[in-house]
C-alpha positions in Angstrom: -18.1 -2.3 1.9 -18.2 -6.0 2.8 -15.4 -7.4 4.9 -14.6 -10.2 7.3 -12.4 -10.1 10.4 -10.5 -12.9 12.0 -8.3 -12.6 15.1 -5.8 -14.6 17.0 -4.1 -13.9 20.4 -0.4 -14.1 20.8 0.9 -17.1 22.7 2.9 -15.0 25.2 1.1 -11.7 25.9 3.6 -10.4 28.4 4.0 -7.0 26.6 1.4 -4.7 25.2 0.9 -6.8 22.1 -2.2 -9.0 22.7 -3.0 -10.3 19.3 -3.3 -10.0 15.5 -6.1 -9.6 13.1 -6.7 -10.2 9.4 -9.3 -8.3 7.4 -10.6 -9.6 4.0 -12.5 -7.2 1.8 -15.2 -8.7 -0.3 -13.6 -12.1 -0.1 -11.0 -10.8 -2.5 -8.3 -8.8 -0.8 -6.6 -9.5 2.5 -4.9 -7.2 5.0 -2.8 -9.1 7.6 -0.6 -8.2 10.5 -3.1 -5.8 12.1 -1.9 -5.5 15.7 -4.1 -5.5 18.7 -2.3 -3.6 21.5 -3.0 -2.6 25.1 -2.2 0.9 26.5 -1.1 1.8 30.0 -4.7 2.0 31.1 -5.4 -1.5 30.1 -7.5 -0.5 27.1 -7.2 -2.3 23.8 -6.5 -0.4 20.5 -5.8 -1.3 16.9 -2.5 -0.5 15.0 -2.4 -1.0 11.3 0.8 -2.5 9.7 3.5 0.1 9.4 7.0 0.6 8.0 10.1 2.5 9.0 10.4 5.6 6.9 13.5 7.7 6.2 11.9 10.6 8.2 12.7 11.4 11.9 10.8 13.4 14.5 11.9 16.3 16.6 13.7 13.9 19.0 15.6 12.3 16.0 13.5 9.1 16.3 12.5 7.1 13.2 9.0 7.9 12.0 6.8 4.9 11.1 4.0 5.2 8.5 1.0 3.0 8.0 1.2 0.5 5.0 -2.6 0.7 4.8 -5.3 2.5 6.7 -8.9 3.6 6.7 -9.5 6.9 4.9 -12.5 8.2 6.8 -13.1 8.6 10.5 -16.4 6.7 10.2 -14.9 3.7 8.5 -12.0 3.7 10.9 -14.3 3.6 13.9 -16.4 0.9 12.3 -13.5 -1.3 11.3 -11.5 -0.9 14.5 -14.6 -1.5 16.5 -15.3 -4.8 14.7 -11.7 -5.9 15.2 -11.7 -5.3 18.9 -15.2 -6.9 19.3 -14.0 -10.0 17.4 -10.9 -10.2 19.7 -12.9 -9.8 22.9 -15.5 -12.3 21.8 -13.0 -14.9 20.5 -13.8 -17.3 23.3 -17.4 -17.4 22.2 -16.6 -18.6 18.7 -17.2 -15.1 17.2 -13.7 -14.5 15.8 -15.1 -14.1 12.3 -17.4 -11.1 12.1 -18.9 -11.0 8.6 -20.3 -7.5 7.7 -23.7 -7.3 5.9 -24.4 -11.0 6.7 -26.8 -12.6 4.4 -25.9 -10.5 1.4 -23.8 -11.5 -1.6 -20.1 -10.8 -1.1 -18.9 -8.6 -4.0 -15.4 -7.7 -5.0 -14.6 -4.2 -3.7 -14.4 -1.4 -6.2 -11.0 0.3 -6.3 -9.0 3.2 -7.9 -5.3 3.0 -8.6 -2.8 5.9 -8.5 0.7 5.3 -9.8 3.9 7.5 -10.0 6.7 6.5 -12.3 10.0 5.9 -10.5 13.4 5.9 -12.2 16.6 5.5 -10.2 19.9 4.1 -11.5 20.5 0.6 -10.1 16.9 0.1 -8.9 14.4 -2.3 -10.4 11.5 -0.2 -9.1 9.6 1.4 -12.0 6.5 2.7 -10.2 5.2 3.4 -6.8 1.5 3.8 -6.0 -1.6 3.4 -3.9 -4.9 1.5 -4.2 -8.0 3.1 -2.9 -10.9 0.9 -2.0 -14.3 2.6 -2.3 -12.8 5.9 -0.8 -12.8 4.1 2.6 -9.5 2.2 2.7 -6.1 2.8 1.1 -3.1 0.5 0.5 0.2 2.3 0.0 3.7 1.1 -1.2 2.3 -0.8 -4.1 5.3 -1.3 -6.5 5.8 -2.0 -10.2 9.1 -3.9 -10.6 11.2 -4.8 -13.6 11.8 -8.5 -13.8 14.1 -10.4 -16.2 11.5 -10.4 -19.0 8.6 -8.2 -18.0 7.1 -5.9 -15.4 5.3 -7.3 -12.4 3.4 -6.0 -9.3 4.7 -6.3 -5.8 2.3 -5.7 -2.9 3.5 -4.3 0.5 5.6 -6.9 2.4 8.0 -7.5 5.2 11.2 -9.4 5.7 10.5 -12.6 7.7 14.0 -13.3 8.9 14.0 -16.7 7.1 16.3 -17.7 4.3 15.2 -19.5 1.1 16.9 -22.5 -0.5 18.7 -20.0 -2.8 20.1 -18.3 0.3 18.0 -15.2 -0.2 15.8 -13.4 2.4 12.2 -14.5 2.5 9.5 -11.8 2.3 5.8 -12.1 3.3 3.0 -10.0 1.8 1.1 -7.8 4.2 -1.7 -6.8 1.8 -2.6 -9.0 -1.2 -5.4 -10.4 -3.3 -6.8 -13.8 -2.2 -9.0 -14.4 -5.3 -7.5 -15.2 -8.7 -10.1 -13.1 -10.6 -9.6 -10.1 -8.4 -5.8 -10.5 -8.5 -5.8 -10.4 -12.3 -8.2 -7.4 -12.3 -6.2 -5.5 -9.7 -2.7 -6.2 -11.2 -3.8 -5.4 -14.7 -5.2 -2.1 -13.6 -1.9 -1.3 -11.7 0.2 -2.1 -14.7 -2.1 -0.2 -17.1 -2.1 2.8 -14.8 1.7 2.8 -14.5 2.1 2.6 -18.3 -0.3 5.6 -18.8 1.5 7.7 -16.2 4.9 6.7 -17.7 3.9 7.7 -21.2 2.5 11.0 -19.8 5.7 11.7 -17.9 7.8 10.9 -21.0 5.6 13.2 -23.2 5.8 16.0 -20.7 9.6 15.6 -20.4 9.9 15.7 -24.2 7.7 18.8 -24.4 9.9 20.4 -21.7 13.0 19.6 -23.7 11.5 21.0 -26.8 10.5 24.2 -25.1 14.0 24.6 -23.7 15.6 24.0 -27.1 13.2 26.5 -28.6 14.2 29.1 -26.0 17.9 28.5 -26.6 17.5 28.7 -30.3 15.5 31.9 -30.0 18.1 33.5 -27.8 20.9 32.6 -30.2 19.0 34.2 -33.0 18.4 37.4 -31.0 22.1 37.4 -29.9 23.2 37.2 -33.5 21.2 40.4 -34.3 22.7 42.4 -31.4 24.7 45.5 -32.6 27.5 44.8 -30.1 29.7 42.0 -28.8 
């Protein structure tokens, strides 16, 4: 899978955070906010963007989960190795490490998985994941209900800024950077959601029908009982 890596050090690297990296797959889909950290032994390591879940560990501490991450061990080692190499070589003008140099950059292949979501008072209609070539997965992809139609929301974070409308400003973490790929990806997400929703409604209706049939059958049997 073709991808490019760009890195930038933090201005004040007093703590263990040393820099950030961006990864662009096939010139079409960008993953930002990849952290480059330093452990107690002075070794650098990569941390993918994460979010605070509702789960807690044995010590009652919040559990953080990756927003996106490599699926296979081989690709994780390859990707993280390129990120760290780009960071260490940034002074040599090698911050951008293009994989498979000299070859045409093609849009990555992907598969979408969606689950319908219905909660009173929520505008969320579906939650899903996007799998890129069985090597990288992006979670927390949402289908939201707007005023007139459904739309796709990619994983994001609250920036702390306030808009002119006095609303919190959010910044996407993972998102398409090419118009053609964005249209292709978002159409597939919405189509997948609609298919899963129709399937869920059909299964729910079949379940109700079976339950009604059982209740009707029991009433018929009850009416034929020789005692009350």
